N, CA, C, O and the ligand as a Tripos MOL2 file, in Angstrom:
@<TRIPOS>MOLECULE
protein
  257   255    65     0     0
PROTEIN
NO_CHARGES

@<TRIPOS>ATOM
      1 N           0.8370   -1.2010    0.0000 N.3       1 MET1
      2 CA          0.0000    0.0000    0.0000 C.3       1 MET1
      3 C           0.8710    1.2490    0.0000 C.2       1 MET1
      4 O           1.8290    1.3520    0.7670 O.2       1 MET1
      5 N           0.5460    2.1490   -0.8250 N.am      2 GLU2
      6 CA          1.2900    3.4000   -0.8390 C.3       2 GLU2
      7 C           0.3620    4.5560   -0.5210 C.2       2 GLU2
      8 O          -0.8420    4.5050   -0.7750 O.2       2 GLU2
      9 N           0.9380    5.5710    0.0260 N.am      3 GLY3
     10 CA          0.1220    6.7180    0.3610 C.3       3 GLY3
     11 C           0.8780    7.6380    1.2830 C.2       3 GLY3
     12 O           1.9810    7.3360    1.7390 O.2       3 GLY3
     13 N           0.2720    8.7390    1.5380 N.am      4 THR4
     14 CA          0.9260    9.6740    2.4370 C.3       4 THR4
     15 C           0.6140    9.3050    3.8660 C.2       4 THR4
     16 O          -0.5220    8.9850    4.2180 O.2       4 THR4
     17 N           1.6280    9.3570    4.6650 N.am      5 ARG5
     18 CA          1.4710    9.0360    6.0650 C.3       5 ARG5
     19 C           2.1450   10.1020    6.9040 C.2       5 ARG5
     20 O           3.2080   10.6110    6.5490 O.2       5 ARG5
     21 N           1.5400   10.4220    7.9800 N.am      6 SER6
     22 CA          2.2200   11.2720    8.9390 C.3       6 SER6
     23 C           2.8070   10.3820   10.0250 C.2       6 SER6
     24 O           2.2190    9.3720   10.4120 O.2       6 SER6
     25 N           3.9420   10.7660   10.4920 N.am      7 GLY7
     26 CA          4.5560    9.9550   11.5220 C.3       7 GLY7
     27 C           5.8670    9.3790   11.0620 C.2       7 GLY7
     28 O           6.3880    9.7600   10.0140 O.2       7 GLY7
     29 N           6.3940    8.4790   11.8260 N.am      8 GLY8
     30 CA          7.7200    7.9460   11.5590 C.3       8 GLY8
     31 C           7.6740    6.6870   10.7410 C.2       8 GLY8
     32 O           6.8700    6.5570    9.8180 O.2       8 GLY8
     33 N           8.5170    5.7830   11.0750 N.am      9 ALA9
     34 CA          8.6580    4.5610   10.3020 C.3       9 ALA9
     35 C           7.6190    3.5410   10.7120 C.2       9 ALA9
     36 O           7.9370    2.4860   11.2610 O.2       9 ALA9
     37 N           6.3850    3.8720   10.4390 N.am     10 GLY10
     38 CA          5.3370    2.9060   10.7060 C.3      10 GLY10
     39 C           4.6940    3.0940   12.0710 C.2      10 GLY10
     40 O           5.3750    3.2160   13.0890 O.2      10 GLY10
     41 N           3.3880    3.1140   12.0690 N.am     11 ASP11
     42 CA          2.6820    3.2130   13.3270 C.3      11 ASP11
     43 C           2.1070    1.8550   13.6990 C.2      11 ASP11
     44 O           2.0870    0.9240   12.8940 O.2      11 ASP11
     45 N           1.6540    1.7700   14.9000 N.am     12 GLY12
     46 CA          1.0660    0.5270   15.3430 C.3      12 GLY12
     47 C           2.1180   -0.4810   15.7410 C.2      12 GLY12
     48 O           3.2950   -0.1510   15.8830 O.2      12 GLY12
     49 N           1.6840   -1.7070   15.9180 N.am     13 GLY13
     50 CA          2.6140   -2.7340   16.3340 C.3      13 GLY13
     51 C           2.7780   -2.7630   17.8440 C.2      13 GLY13
     52 O           2.0700   -2.0820   18.5860 O.2      13 GLY13
     53 N           3.7350   -3.5720   18.2690 N.am     14 PHE14
     54 CA          3.9450   -3.7530   19.6980 C.3      14 PHE14
     55 C           5.4130   -3.6480   20.0470 C.2      14 PHE14
     56 O           6.2950   -3.9010   19.2260 O.2      14 PHE14
     57 N           5.6460   -3.2700   21.2830 N.am     15 CYS15
     58 CA          6.9890   -3.3370   21.8380 C.3      15 CYS15
     59 C           7.0460   -4.5700   22.7410 C.2      15 CYS15
     60 O           6.0990   -4.8810   23.4630 O.2      15 CYS15
     61 N           8.1720   -5.2530   22.6790 N.am     16 VAL16
     62 CA          8.3160   -6.4810   23.4480 C.3      16 VAL16
     63 C           9.5270   -6.3760   24.3660 C.2      16 VAL16
     64 O          10.5920   -5.9170   23.9520 O.2      16 VAL16
     65 N           9.3590   -6.7980   25.5990 N.am     17 CYS17
     66 CA         10.4770   -6.8230   26.5330 C.3      17 CYS17
     67 C          11.3090   -8.0720   26.2770 C.2      17 CYS17
     68 O          10.7870   -9.1830   26.1900 O.2      17 CYS17
     69 N          12.6170   -7.8590   26.1580 N.am     18 VAL18
     70 CA         13.4890   -9.0000   25.9060 C.3      18 VAL18
     71 C          13.7920   -9.7490   27.2010 C.2      18 VAL18
     72 O          14.3580  -10.8420   27.1890 O.2      18 VAL18
     73 N          13.4040   -9.1380   28.3110 N.am     19 GLY19
     74 CA         13.6880   -9.7610   29.5910 C.3      19 GLY19
     75 C          12.6090  -10.7470   30.0020 C.2      19 GLY19
     76 O          12.9030  -11.8930   30.3410 O.2      19 GLY19
     77 N          11.3490  -10.2950   29.9710 N.am     20 CYS20
     78 CA         10.2680  -11.1280   30.4780 C.3      20 CYS20
     79 C           9.2070  -11.4190   29.4290 C.2      20 CYS20
     80 O           8.2830  -12.1970   29.6640 O.2      20 CYS20
     81 N           9.3500  -10.7860   28.2660 N.am     21 GLY21
     82 CA          8.4090  -11.0730   27.1990 C.3      21 GLY21
     83 C           7.1390  -10.2500   27.2510 C.2      21 GLY21
     84 O           6.2070  -10.4900   26.4830 O.2      21 GLY21
     85 N           7.0970   -9.2810   28.1500 N.am     22 HIS22
     86 CA          5.9230   -8.4270   28.2560 C.3      22 HIS22
     87 C           5.7220   -7.6260   26.9770 C.2      22 HIS22
     88 O           6.6840   -7.1170   26.4010 O.2      22 HIS22
     89 N           4.4750   -7.5130   26.5330 N.am     23 ARG23
     90 CA          4.1690   -6.7740   25.3090 C.3      23 ARG23
     91 C           3.3100   -5.5680   25.6240 C.2      23 ARG23
     92 O           2.4100   -5.6140   26.4630 O.2      23 ARG23
     93 N           3.6120   -4.5010   24.9340 N.am     24 GLU24
     94 CA          2.7940   -3.3040   25.0620 C.3      24 GLU24
     95 C           2.5940   -2.7030   23.6920 C.2      24 GLU24
     96 O           3.4280   -2.8670   22.8020 O.2      24 GLU24
     97 N           1.4890   -2.0090   23.5240 N.am     25 ALA25
     98 CA          1.2440   -1.3370   22.2550 C.3      25 ALA25
     99 C           2.2920   -0.2590   22.0350 C.2      25 ALA25
    100 O           2.5970    0.5310   22.9280 O.2      25 ALA25
    101 N           2.8230   -0.2460   20.8510 N.am     26 HIS26
    102 CA          3.8460    0.7500   20.5110 C.3      26 HIS26
    103 C           3.2100    2.1260   20.4270 C.2      26 HIS26
    104 O           2.1600    2.3100   19.8120 O.2      26 HIS26
    105 N           3.8660    3.0810   21.0550 N.am     27 LEU27
    106 CA          3.3590    4.4410   21.0260 C.3      27 LEU27
    107 C           3.9990    5.1860   19.8720 C.2      27 LEU27
    108 O           5.2190    5.1870   19.7090 O.2      27 LEU27
    109 N           3.1600    5.8160   19.0810 N.am     28 SER28
    110 CA          3.6600    6.5650   17.9480 C.3      28 SER28
    111 C           4.5860    7.6820   18.4050 C.2      28 SER28
    112 O           4.2380    8.4740   19.2810 O.2      28 SER28
    113 N           5.7450    7.7360   17.8120 N.am     29 GLY29
    114 CA          6.6890    8.7880   18.1440 C.3      29 GLY29
    115 C           7.6160    8.4370   19.2890 C.2      29 GLY29
    116 O           8.5570    9.1740   19.5830 O.2      29 GLY29
    117 N           7.3510    7.3120   19.9360 N.am     30 VAL30
    118 CA          8.2100    6.8790   21.0320 C.3      30 VAL30
    119 C           8.8540    5.5540   20.6730 C.2      30 VAL30
    120 O           8.1760    4.5260   20.6620 O.2      30 VAL30
    121 N          10.1380    5.5530   20.3790 N.am     31 PRO31
    122 CA         10.8100    4.3050   20.0380 C.3      31 PRO31
    123 C          10.7000    3.2950   21.1730 C.2      31 PRO31
    124 O          10.7800    3.6450   22.3510 O.2      31 PRO31
    125 N          10.5160    2.0530   20.7980 N.am     32 CYS32
    126 CA         10.3910    1.0110   21.8120 C.3      32 CYS32
    127 C          11.6230    0.9710   22.7160 C.2      32 CYS32
    128 O          11.5370    0.6810   23.9090 O.2      32 CYS32
    129 N          12.7490    1.2670   22.1190 N.am     33 ARG33
    130 CA         13.9820    1.1790   22.8970 C.3      33 ARG33
    131 C          14.0490    2.2520   23.9750 C.2      33 ARG33
    132 O          14.8230    2.1430   24.9270 O.2      33 ARG33
    133 N          13.2490    3.2670   23.8210 N.am     34 LYS34
    134 CA         13.2150    4.3010   24.8570 C.3      34 LYS34
    135 C          12.2070    3.9720   25.9350 C.2      34 LYS34
    136 O          12.2110    4.5570   27.0180 O.2      34 LYS34
    137 N          11.3440    3.0250   25.6170 N.am     35 ALA35
    138 CA         10.3700    2.6050   26.6060 C.3      35 ALA35
    139 C          10.9940    1.5520   27.5150 C.2      35 ALA35
    140 O          11.8560    0.7830   27.0900 O.2      35 ALA35
    141 N          10.5630    1.5260   28.7270 N.am     36 ARG36
    142 CA         11.0650    0.5440   29.6770 C.3      36 ARG36
    143 C           9.9470   -0.3920   30.0990 C.2      36 ARG36
    144 O           8.7970    0.0100   30.2750 O.2      36 ARG36
    145 N          10.3200   -1.6370   30.2540 N.am     37 CYS37
    146 CA          9.3320   -2.6080   30.6690 C.3      37 CYS37
    147 C           8.8170   -2.2760   32.0640 C.2      37 CYS37
    148 O           9.6110   -2.0970   32.9880 O.2      37 CYS37
    149 N           7.5000   -2.1910   32.2280 N.am     38 PRO38
    150 CA          6.9320   -1.8740   33.5340 C.3      38 PRO38
    151 C           7.0890   -3.0040   34.5390 C.2      38 PRO38
    152 O           6.9070   -2.8140   35.7420 O.2      38 PRO38
    153 N           7.4240   -4.1560   34.0410 N.am     39 ARG39
    154 CA          7.5520   -5.3090   34.9260 C.3      39 ARG39
    155 C           8.9650   -5.4700   35.4530 C.2      39 ARG39
    156 O           9.1780   -5.6290   36.6550 O.2      39 ARG39
    157 N           9.9330   -5.4270   34.5400 N.am     40 CYS40
    158 CA         11.3020   -5.7240   34.9610 C.3      40 CYS40
    159 C          12.2620   -4.5720   34.6760 C.2      40 CYS40
    160 O          13.4220   -4.6150   35.0840 O.2      40 CYS40
    161 N          11.7840   -3.5440   33.9780 N.am     41 GLY41
    162 CA         12.5980   -2.3520   33.8030 C.3      41 GLY41
    163 C          13.6260   -2.4430   32.7000 C.2      41 GLY41
    164 O          14.4370   -1.5320   32.5310 O.2      41 GLY41
    165 N          13.6060   -3.5180   31.9560 N.am     42 LYS42
    166 CA         14.5600   -3.6620   30.8630 C.3      42 LYS42
    167 C          14.0710   -2.9230   29.6210 C.2      42 LYS42
    168 O          12.9080   -2.5400   29.4990 O.2      42 LYS42
    169 N          15.0160   -2.7460   28.7130 N.am     43 ALA43
    170 CA         14.6720   -2.0750   27.4670 C.3      43 ALA43
    171 C          13.7700   -2.9620   26.6300 C.2      43 ALA43
    172 O          13.8230   -4.1890   26.7170 O.2      43 ALA43
    173 N          12.9430   -2.3210   25.8180 N.am     44 MET44
    174 CA         12.0330   -3.0670   24.9750 C.3      44 MET44
    175 C          12.4090   -2.9010   23.5120 C.2      44 MET44
    176 O          13.1070   -1.9580   23.1390 O.2      44 MET44
    177 N          11.9440   -3.8150   22.7050 N.am     45 LEU45
    178 CA         12.2370   -3.7850   21.2780 C.3      45 LEU45
    179 C          10.9480   -3.8100   20.4830 C.2      45 LEU45
    180 O           9.9120   -4.2800   20.9550 O.2      45 LEU45
    181 N          11.0330   -3.3020   19.2820 N.am     46 ARG46
    182 CA          9.8750   -3.3470   18.3980 C.3      46 ARG46
    183 C           9.6350   -4.7860   17.9710 C.2      46 ARG46
    184 O          10.5270   -5.4570   17.4530 O.2      46 ARG46
    185 N           8.4270   -5.2370   18.1980 N.am     47 GLU47
    186 CA          8.1060   -6.6130   17.8440 C.3      47 GLU47
    187 C           8.2410   -6.8220   16.3390 C.2      47 GLU47
    188 O           7.6860   -6.0630   15.5440 O.2      47 GLU47
    189 N           8.9740   -7.8460   15.9620 N.am     48 GLY48
    190 CA          9.1310   -8.1690   14.5510 C.3      48 GLY48
    191 C          10.2780   -7.4340   13.8820 C.2      48 GLY48
    192 O          10.5760   -7.6860   12.7140 O.2      48 GLY48
    193 N          10.9240   -6.5310   14.6000 N.am     49 SER49
    194 CA         12.0570   -5.8210   14.0270 C.3      49 SER49
    195 C          13.2410   -6.7740   13.8970 C.2      49 SER49
    196 O          13.3030   -7.7820   14.6000 O.2      49 SER49
    197 N          14.1760   -6.4680   13.0080 N.am     50 PRO50
    198 CA         15.3510   -7.3260   12.8500 C.3      50 PRO50
    199 C          16.0650   -7.5610   14.1680 C.2      50 PRO50
    200 O          16.5160   -8.6710   14.4510 O.2      50 PRO50
    201 N          16.1640   -6.5200   14.9670 N.am     51 HIS51
    202 CA         16.8400   -6.6550   16.2560 C.3      51 HIS51
    203 C          16.0750   -7.6090   17.1630 C.2      51 HIS51
    204 O          16.6720   -8.4460   17.8400 O.2      51 HIS51
    205 N          14.7800   -7.4810   17.1720 N.am     52 HIS52
    206 CA         13.9640   -8.3500   18.0000 C.3      52 HIS52
    207 C          14.1120   -9.8030   17.5630 C.2      52 HIS52
    208 O          14.2410  -10.7080   18.3870 O.2      52 HIS52
    209 N          14.0900  -10.0040   16.2530 N.am     53 GLN53
    210 CA         14.2180  -11.3680   15.7440 C.3      53 GLN53
    211 C          15.5830  -11.9510   16.0820 C.2      53 GLN53
    212 O          15.7140  -13.1410   16.3700 O.2      53 GLN53
    213 N          16.5940  -11.0940   16.0410 N.am     54 GLU54
    214 CA         17.9310  -11.5630   16.3760 C.3      54 GLU54
    215 C          17.9990  -12.0150   17.8250 C.2      54 GLU54
    216 O          18.5720  -13.0580   18.1390 O.2      54 GLU54
    217 N          17.4110  -11.2190   18.6960 N.am     55 VAL55
    218 CA         17.4090  -11.5840   20.1150 C.3      55 VAL55
    219 C          16.6510  -12.8810   20.3170 C.2      55 VAL55
    220 O          17.0970  -13.7660   21.0470 O.2      55 VAL55
    221 N          15.5120  -12.9880   19.6720 N.am     56 MET56
    222 CA         14.7090  -14.1980   19.8100 C.3      56 MET56
    223 C          15.4770  -15.4180   19.3110 C.2      56 MET56
    224 O          15.3720  -16.5060   19.8760 O.2      56 MET56
    225 N          16.2460  -15.2220   18.2510 N.am     57 THR57
    226 CA         17.0210  -16.3320   17.7120 C.3      57 THR57
    227 C          18.1050  -16.7570   18.6850 C.2      57 THR57
    228 O          18.3540  -17.9450   18.8880 O.2      57 THR57
    229 N          18.7330  -15.7740   19.2720 N.am     58 ARG58
    230 CA         19.8020  -16.0780   20.2310 C.3      58 ARG58
    231 C          19.2650  -16.7870   21.4550 C.2      58 ARG58
    232 O          19.8570  -17.7340   21.9730 O.2      58 ARG58
    233 N          18.1120  -16.2910   21.9010 N.am     59 ARG59
    234 CA         17.5170  -16.8900   23.0960 C.3      59 ARG59
    235 C          16.8380  -18.2130   22.7770 C.2      59 ARG59
    236 O          16.5840  -19.0330   23.6600 O.2      59 ARG59
    237 N          16.5500  -18.4000   21.4980 N.am     60 GLY60
    238 CA         15.7130  -19.5240   21.1190 C.3      60 GLY60
    239 C          16.3600  -20.8690   21.3950 C.2      60 GLY60
    240 O          17.1890  -21.3450   20.6200 O.2      60 GLY60
    241 N          15.9780  -21.4650   22.4870 N.am     61 THR61
    242 CA         16.4430  -22.8150   22.7800 C.3      61 THR61
    243 C          15.2260  -23.7220   22.7380 C.2      61 THR61
    244 O          14.5880  -23.9910   23.7560 O.2      61 THR61
    245 N          14.9300  -24.1730   21.5660 N.am     62 GLY62
    246 CA         13.7970  -25.0620   21.4230 C.3      62 GLY62
    247 C          12.5260  -24.3400   21.0320 C.2      62 GLY62
    248 O          11.4590  -24.9480   20.9460 O.2      62 GLY62
    249 N          12.6380  -23.0590   20.8000 N.am     63 VAL63
    250 CA         11.4540  -22.3020   20.3880 C.3      63 VAL63
    251 C          11.3890  -22.2100   18.8770 C.2      63 VAL63
    252 O          12.2970  -21.7070   18.2150 O.2      63 VAL63
    253 N          10.3170  -22.7000   18.3740 N.am     64 GLY64
    254 CA          9.9810  -22.5970   17.0510 C.3      64 GLY64
    255 C          10.8160  -22.8350   15.8990 C.2      64 GLY64
    256 O          10.3570  -22.6970   14.7650 O.2      64 GLY64
    257 ZN         10.2250   -7.1490   31.1840 Zn       65 ZN65
@<TRIPOS>BOND
     1     1     2 1
     2     2     3 1
     3     3     4 2
     4     3     5 am
     5     5     6 1
     6     6     7 1
     7     7     8 2
     8     7     9 am
     9     9    10 1
    10    10    11 1
    11    11    12 2
    12    11    13 am
    13    13    14 1
    14    14    15 1
    15    15    16 2
    16    15    17 am
    17    17    18 1
    18    18    19 1
    19    19    20 2
    20    19    21 am
    21    21    22 1
    22    22    23 1
    23    23    24 2
    24    23    25 am
    25    25    26 1
    26    26    27 1
    27    27    28 2
    28    27    29 am
    29    29    30 1
    30    30    31 1
    31    31    32 2
    32    31    33 am
    33    33    34 1
    34    34    35 1
    35    35    36 2
    36    35    37 am
    37    37    38 1
    38    38    39 1
    39    39    40 2
    40    39    41 am
    41    41    42 1
    42    42    43 1
    43    43    44 2
    44    43    45 am
    45    45    46 1
    46    46    47 1
    47    47    48 2
    48    47    49 am
    49    49    50 1
    50    50    51 1
    51    51    52 2
    52    51    53 am
    53    53    54 1
    54    54    55 1
    55    55    56 2
    56    55    57 am
    57    57    58 1
    58    58    59 1
    59    59    60 2
    60    59    61 am
    61    61    62 1
    62    62    63 1
    63    63    64 2
    64    63    65 am
    65    65    66 1
    66    66    67 1
    67    67    68 2
    68    67    69 am
    69    69    70 1
    70    70    71 1
    71    71    72 2
    72    71    73 am
    73    73    74 1
    74    74    75 1
    75    75    76 2
    76    75    77 am
    77    77    78 1
    78    78    79 1
    79    79    80 2
    80    79    81 am
    81    81    82 1
    82    82    83 1
    83    83    84 2
    84    83    85 am
    85    85    86 1
    86    86    87 1
    87    87    88 2
    88    87    89 am
    89    89    90 1
    90    90    91 1
    91    91    92 2
    92    91    93 am
    93    93    94 1
    94    94    95 1
    95    95    96 2
    96    95    97 am
    97    97    98 1
    98    98    99 1
    99    99   100 2
   100    99   101 am
   101   101   102 1
   102   102   103 1
   103   103   104 2
   104   103   105 am
   105   105   106 1
   106   106   107 1
   107   107   108 2
   108   107   109 am
   109   109   110 1
   110   110   111 1
   111   111   112 2
   112   111   113 am
   113   113   114 1
   114   114   115 1
   115   115   116 2
   116   115   117 am
   117   117   118 1
   118   118   119 1
   119   119   120 2
   120   119   121 am
   121   121   122 1
   122   122   123 1
   123   123   124 2
   124   123   125 am
   125   125   126 1
   126   126   127 1
   127   127   128 2
   128   127   129 am
   129   129   130 1
   130   130   131 1
   131   131   132 2
   132   131   133 am
   133   133   134 1
   134   134   135 1
   135   135   136 2
   136   135   137 am
   137   137   138 1
   138   138   139 1
   139   139   140 2
   140   139   141 am
   141   141   142 1
   142   142   143 1
   143   143   144 2
   144   143   145 am
   145   145   146 1
   146   146   147 1
   147   147   148 2
   148   147   149 am
   149   149   150 1
   150   150   151 1
   151   151   152 2
   152   151   153 am
   153   153   154 1
   154   154   155 1
   155   155   156 2
   156   155   157 am
   157   157   158 1
   158   158   159 1
   159   159   160 2
   160   159   161 am
   161   161   162 1
   162   162   163 1
   163   163   164 2
   164   163   165 am
   165   165   166 1
   166   166   167 1
   167   167   168 2
   168   167   169 am
   169   169   170 1
   170   170   171 1
   171   171   172 2
   172   171   173 am
   173   173   174 1
   174   174   175 1
   175   175   176 2
   176   175   177 am
   177   177   178 1
   178   178   179 1
   179   179   180 2
   180   179   181 am
   181   181   182 1
   182   182   183 1
   183   183   184 2
   184   183   185 am
   185   185   186 1
   186   186   187 1
   187   187   188 2
   188   187   189 am
   189   189   190 1
   190   190   191 1
   191   191   192 2
   192   191   193 am
   193   193   194 1
   194   194   195 1
   195   195   196 2
   196   195   197 am
   197   197   198 1
   198   198   199 1
   199   199   200 2
   200   199   201 am
   201   201   202 1
   202   202   203 1
   203   203   204 2
   204   203   205 am
   205   205   206 1
   206   206   207 1
   207   207   208 2
   208   207   209 am
   209   209   210 1
   210   210   211 1
   211   211   212 2
   212   211   213 am
   213   213   214 1
   214   214   215 1
   215   215   216 2
   216   215   217 am
   217   217   218 1
   218   218   219 1
   219   219   220 2
   220   219   221 am
   221   221   222 1
   222   222   223 1
   223   223   224 2
   224   223   225 am
   225   225   226 1
   226   226   227 1
   227   227   228 2
   228   227   229 am
   229   229   230 1
   230   230   231 1
   231   231   232 2
   232   231   233 am
   233   233   234 1
   234   234   235 1
   235   235   236 2
   236   235   237 am
   237   237   238 1
   238   238   239 1
   239   239   240 2
   240   239   241 am
   241   241   242 1
   242   242   243 1
   243   243   244 2
   244   243   245 am
   245   245   246 1
   246   246   247 1
   247   247   248 2
   248   247   249 am
   249   249   250 1
   250   250   251 1
   251   251   252 2
   252   251   253 am
   253   253   254 1
   254   254   255 1
   255   255   256 2
@<TRIPOS>SUBSTRUCTURE
     1 MET1         2 RESIDUE 1 A MET
     2 GLU2         6 RESIDUE 1 A GLU
     3 GLY3        10 RESIDUE 1 A GLY
     4 THR4        14 RESIDUE 1 A THR
     5 ARG5        18 RESIDUE 1 A ARG
     6 SER6        22 RESIDUE 1 A SER
     7 GLY7        26 RESIDUE 1 A GLY
     8 GLY8        30 RESIDUE 1 A GLY
     9 ALA9        34 RESIDUE 1 A ALA
    10 GLY10       38 RESIDUE 1 A GLY
    11 ASP11       42 RESIDUE 1 A ASP
    12 GLY12       46 RESIDUE 1 A GLY
    13 GLY13       50 RESIDUE 1 A GLY
    14 PHE14       54 RESIDUE 1 A PHE
    15 CYS15       58 RESIDUE 1 A CYS
    16 VAL16       62 RESIDUE 1 A VAL
    17 CYS17       66 RESIDUE 1 A CYS
    18 VAL18       70 RESIDUE 1 A VAL
    19 GLY19       74 RESIDUE 1 A GLY
    20 CYS20       78 RESIDUE 1 A CYS
    21 GLY21       82 RESIDUE 1 A GLY
    22 HIS22       86 RESIDUE 1 A HIS
    23 ARG23       90 RESIDUE 1 A ARG
    24 GLU24       94 RESIDUE 1 A GLU
    25 ALA25       98 RESIDUE 1 A ALA
    26 HIS26      102 RESIDUE 1 A HIS
    27 LEU27      106 RESIDUE 1 A LEU
    28 SER28      110 RESIDUE 1 A SER
    29 GLY29      114 RESIDUE 1 A GLY
    30 VAL30      118 RESIDUE 1 A VAL
    31 PRO31      122 RESIDUE 1 A PRO
    32 CYS32      126 RESIDUE 1 A CYS
    33 ARG33      130 RESIDUE 1 A ARG
    34 LYS34      134 RESIDUE 1 A LYS
    35 ALA35      138 RESIDUE 1 A ALA
    36 ARG36      142 RESIDUE 1 A ARG
    37 CYS37      146 RESIDUE 1 A CYS
    38 PRO38      150 RESIDUE 1 A PRO
    39 ARG39      154 RESIDUE 1 A ARG
    40 CYS40      158 RESIDUE 1 A CYS
    41 GLY41      162 RESIDUE 1 A GLY
    42 LYS42      166 RESIDUE 1 A LYS
    43 ALA43      170 RESIDUE 1 A ALA
    44 MET44      174 RESIDUE 1 A MET
    45 LEU45      178 RESIDUE 1 A LEU
    46 ARG46      182 RESIDUE 1 A ARG
    47 GLU47      186 RESIDUE 1 A GLU
    48 GLY48      190 RESIDUE 1 A GLY
    49 SER49      194 RESIDUE 1 A SER
    50 PRO50      198 RESIDUE 1 A PRO
    51 HIS51      202 RESIDUE 1 A HIS
    52 HIS52      206 RESIDUE 1 A HIS
    53 GLN53      210 RESIDUE 1 A GLN
    54 GLU54      214 RESIDUE 1 A GLU
    55 VAL55      218 RESIDUE 1 A VAL
    56 MET56      222 RESIDUE 1 A MET
    57 THR57      226 RESIDUE 1 A THR
    58 ARG58      230 RESIDUE 1 A ARG
    59 ARG59      234 RESIDUE 1 A ARG
    60 GLY60      238 RESIDUE 1 A GLY
    61 THR61      242 RESIDUE 1 A THR
    62 GLY62      246 RESIDUE 1 A GLY
    63 VAL63      250 RESIDUE 1 A VAL
    64 GLY64      254 RESIDUE 1 A GLY
    65 ZN65       257 GROUP 0 **** ****
């Protein structure tokens, strides 16, 4: 889909904590990495981002 969009590199989606797996809705204009997990205080990543997938792969011991 093409069209004019206001905002950054995509709106919507979720931020995921790499520590405990907590998910939160991504806030437009606020990078996930700037958000902190409310549960464990660790940095969060954009769900489905290359970085997130890399972390999941590294942690993946028997997952999927
Ligand atoms: Zn967490």
